[in-house]
C-alpha positions, 0 to 999 in steps of 0.5 A: 055444602055451604061455602065459607071462604068468600064470607070469611075473606069479605069480612075478615077485619083487623080489630084493635082491642084495649091494651092488655093489663099486666095483672089479670082481673077476675073474669066476667062472663056475658052469654049470647045465644038462643034458647040452648044458652038461655035461662030455662032450657039452656046450659047457660046457667049451669056454666055460671053457677060454679063461678067463684066470687068475685067472678060473675056472669049474666045469661043474656040468651034469648029463646027463639033468637037468631043471630039477626033477631038477637041484634034487632031485639036489643039483646046484643046491645045489652051484651055490649053495654055489660062489656063497656061497663065492666071491661076496666075491672073484669076480664070480660068473656062473651060466649056466642052460641047460635044456630038452632033457629038460624038454620030454619028456613023460616029464619029469614037468615041465609047461611052466609048471613049467619056466618057473617053475623058470628064474625061481626059479633066476635070482632065487636067483642074484641073491639070493646076489649073483651074475649069472644068464645065462639061456642058451637051449638048444643047437639039435639038428642034426636036418634033415628029408629034403631040408632040408640048410639048415633044421634042426628048430626043436624047442626054439622054445618053450624058447627063448621061456621062457628069454627070458621068464625073463630079462625078468621077473627083469631078467637077461641072456639068452644066446640060444644057441638062436637063434645056434646054429640060425642057424649050423647052417642056414648051414653045412648038414647035412654040416658040422653033422654034423661036430660030432655026438657018438659014432659020428656019429649023435647030433645033440644032443650035441657031440664034442670039436671041437663043444664048442670051437666051441659053447663059443666061441660062448657065450663070444662071446655072453657078452662081447657082452652083457657087454663088461666080461668080454671081457678075461677070455677068451683070444681065438680070432679064426679060430674067432670069425670062422668062427662069425660069418661062417657058415663051417664051423669 
């Protein structure tokens, strides 16, 4: 079991953000993550689609990204540039969702480095006047033989890392991993596979309908954590009711 305490103690720092305005601005969402967030295969566009103008957002997720490569490739700089350019006129939120690639033995990222990178991302968002939303990884829809209502909990440690990073930085946790795992277990393998990408065998990425469903799940999780944002998302009561009543959507 990975150890969280040392990394948290070493990286917990005070962050001074911009002063809070007396009047809330419209929100802007900048999405940082791997392919499970990115355009074409992730939930990100499903989160942004129901935003009501003048709220808006940009999906900066990158397929194949780790917390290290996202920074090294300049994608994190794109996130922070959007923050700097818009923080005076919008309440800026940054979803931070990594883990699928960081956990691979070939990633070059140790677990402690992964944990540290999440904390650093969140602190940098706060230092620029934004609000980090540490978003645990979308579950894989992989079921072992004979266990059609028990998907493999393959991102358990990465979920705990996101929760720990949120705690140490006093940020909001959006526990997508727990919510999506509970949902696919409830609806079962056959229904969960209807969200599979491509030829239907990709149990990590999402097809277009999956993007809508899990994007709505993230939107609902965000508005539960931040009720002041609810009016900025066009509701879809039919879809939300299906998700939270564990019905195929």
